[in-house]
C-alpha positions as CSV (number, residue, x, y, z in Angstrom):
1,M,12.2,-114.6,71.8
2,S,12.1,-115.6,68.2
3,R,8.6,-114.2,68.0
4,M,9.7,-110.7,68.9
5,T,12.5,-110.8,66.3
6,E,10.1,-111.9,63.6
7,S,7.5,-109.3,64.4
8,G,10.3,-106.6,64.6
9,D,11.6,-107.6,61.2
10,R,8.1,-107.4,59.7
11,G,7.5,-104.0,61.2
12,V,10.6,-102.5,59.5
13,G,9.7,-104.2,56.3
14,R,6.2,-102.7,56.4
15,I,7.3,-99.1,57.3
16,L,10.1,-98.7,54.8
17,P,7.9,-98.8,51.7
18,R,5.5,-96.4,53.4
19,L,8.3,-93.9,54.1
20,M,9.5,-94.1,50.5
21,I,6.0,-93.3,49.3
22,V,5.6,-90.4,51.7
23,G,9.0,-89.1,50.6
24,A,8.1,-89.3,47.0
25,L,4.8,-87.5,47.5
26,A,6.5,-84.8,49.5
27,T,9.1,-84.3,46.8
28,I,6.3,-84.0,44.2
29,A,4.4,-81.5,46.3
30,I,7.4,-79.3,47.0
31,G,8.5,-79.4,43.3
32,T,5.0,-78.5,42.2
33,G,4.8,-75.6,44.7
34,W,8.1,-74.3,43.6
35,E,7.1,-74.4,39.9
36,L,3.8,-72.6,40.7
37,L,5.6,-69.9,42.7
38,S,8.1,-69.4,39.9
39,E,5.3,-69.2,37.3
40,H,3.4,-66.6,39.4
41,R,6.5,-64.4,39.7
42,T,7.2,-64.6,36.0
43,I,3.6,-63.7,35.1
44,A,3.7,-60.8,37.6
45,K,6.9,-59.4,36.1
46,S,5.5,-59.7,32.6
47,T,2.2,-58.0,33.6
48,Q,4.2,-55.1,34.9
49,A,6.3,-54.9,31.7
50,A,3.1,-55.0,29.6
51,N,1.9,-51.8,31.4
52,L,-1.8,-52.5,30.7
53,A,-3.0,-49.2,32.2
54,A,-1.1,-47.3,29.4
55,I,-2.8,-49.3,26.6
56,T,-5.9,-47.2,26.0
57,G,-7.4,-45.9,22.8
58,P,-10.2,-46.5,20.4
59,P,-10.8,-50.0,19.2
60,C,-9.2,-51.2,15.9
61,P,-11.7,-51.7,13.1
62,A,-12.7,-55.3,13.3
63,V,-13.8,-57.0,10.0
64,S,-14.9,-60.4,8.7
65,A,-12.6,-62.9,7.1
66,A,-13.9,-62.0,3.7
67,A,-13.5,-58.2,4.2
68,F,-10.0,-58.8,5.6
69,Q,-9.0,-60.8,2.5
70,S,-10.5,-58.1,0.3
71,A,-8.5,-55.4,2.1
72,L,-5.3,-57.4,1.6
73,K,-6.0,-57.8,-2.1
74,T,-7.0,-54.2,-2.6
75,Q,-3.9,-52.8,-0.8
76,G,-1.6,-55.4,-2.4
77,L,-0.5,-56.7,1.0
78,A,0.2,-60.2,2.4
79,L,0.7,-61.4,6.0
80,K,4.5,-61.4,5.7
81,Y,5.1,-61.7,9.4
82,V,3.2,-64.5,11.2
83,F,4.3,-65.9,14.5
84,D,3.1,-68.0,17.4
85,F,3.2,-66.8,21.0
86,N,1.9,-68.9,23.9
87,G,-0.3,-71.0,21.5
88,D,-1.9,-67.9,19.8
89,T,-1.0,-66.9,16.2
90,F,-0.4,-63.3,15.2
91,G,0.0,-62.0,11.6
92,R,0.7,-58.5,10.2
93,A,1.7,-57.1,6.9
94,I,4.5,-54.7,8.0
95,G,6.0,-53.1,11.1
96,D,7.4,-54.6,14.3
97,G,5.8,-56.4,17.1
98,D,6.5,-57.3,20.7
99,C,4.6,-59.6,23.1
100,D,4.3,-60.1,26.9
101,V,1.8,-61.8,29.1
102,A,-0.6,-60.4,31.6
103,A,-2.2,-62.1,34.6
104,A,-5.7,-63.2,33.9
105,N,-8.4,-62.0,36.3
106,G,-9.6,-64.6,38.8
107,T,-6.7,-67.0,38.4
108,A,-4.8,-66.3,41.5
109,G,-2.0,-64.9,39.4
110,L,-1.3,-68.2,37.6
111,G,-3.4,-67.8,34.4
112,S,-2.3,-65.4,31.8
113,Y,-3.1,-64.0,28.4
114,D,-1.1,-62.4,25.6
115,V,-0.5,-58.7,25.1
116,C,1.1,-57.8,21.8
117,E,2.0,-54.4,20.5
118,F,2.6,-53.5,16.9
119,T,4.1,-50.5,15.1
120,S,2.2,-49.8,11.8
121,P,0.9,-53.3,11.2
122,T,-1.6,-52.0,8.6
123,V,-3.6,-55.3,9.0
124,L,-3.7,-57.7,12.0
125,Y,-4.7,-61.4,12.1
126,V,-5.1,-63.2,15.4
127,K,-6.0,-66.9,15.9
128,T,-6.7,-68.2,19.4
129,G,-8.4,-71.3,20.7
130,R,-11.7,-69.4,20.5
131,G,-11.4,-68.4,16.8
132,E,-9.9,-66.1,14.2
133,F,-10.0,-62.3,14.5
134,F,-9.3,-59.7,11.8
135,F,-8.4,-56.0,12.4
136,L,-7.6,-53.1,10.0
137,P,-5.7,-50.5,12.1
138,G,-4.4,-48.8,9.0
139,V,-1.1,-47.5,7.7
140,G,1.2,-45.8,10.2
141,R,-1.0,-46.6,13.2
142,K,0.2,-48.4,16.3
143,A,-2.0,-51.2,17.7
144,S,-2.1,-53.5,20.7
145,V,-3.9,-56.8,20.9
146,M,-5.0,-58.6,24.1
147,T,-6.3,-62.2,24.1
148,E,-7.9,-62.5,27.5
149,G,-10.3,-65.4,27.6
150,G,-9.2,-66.4,24.1
151,I,-11.0,-63.4,22.6
152,A,-8.8,-61.0,20.7
153,R,-9.3,-57.3,21.4
154,C,-7.4,-54.6,19.6
155,V,-6.9,-51.0,20.5
156,M,-5.2,-48.2,18.5
157,A,-2.3,-47.7,20.9
158,A,1.1,-49.3,21.6
159,P,2.6,-47.1,24.3
160,N,5.6,-49.5,25.1
161,L,6.9,-49.4,21.5
162,D,8.6,-46.1,20.9
163,Y,10.1,-46.8,17.5
C-alpha cells in the first residue's frame, strides 16, 4: 500500500508544475491576442479619421537637401516646428499640422504608417527610417505627407484641416 501512496504523491508533484506552465502560456497568449485586437481597432479608427480617399492632388515639389537649405536661406526661413510622430520626424516653417495613422497594405490591419496634414507649411522636412525627404509646397498651400513603407510622399492637399 505504501507504493501506491508514493506513486500518487509523485504524480501530483509532476503535474502541478506542468499546469502552472500551461496556465502561464495561456495567460500570455490571451494577453497578446487582446493587445493585437486593440491595436487593430485603434489603427482602423485612425485610418477612417485620416480619410485617405480625400487626400488627392498634385505632388509637392521634392528637392535635394542642398536645394532645400538654399530655399530656406533665400526665403529667410527656419524649421521652427519640428516634431516626432511614431518614430518619424516632421519639420515645417509655419502653419499648423495634424497627424493620424493609416493601416498599411498587406499587414492584416496591424501595420501602419503616418498621415500628416499641414496648413501653409511653406517647406516640409520628413525623416523616416528610410531617409530624409524635402518638399517645397510653397506659401499658403496645404500639404499632406504619407510615409507608407518609410518613403515620404507629399501631395498638395489637406482636406481634413479646414483652418
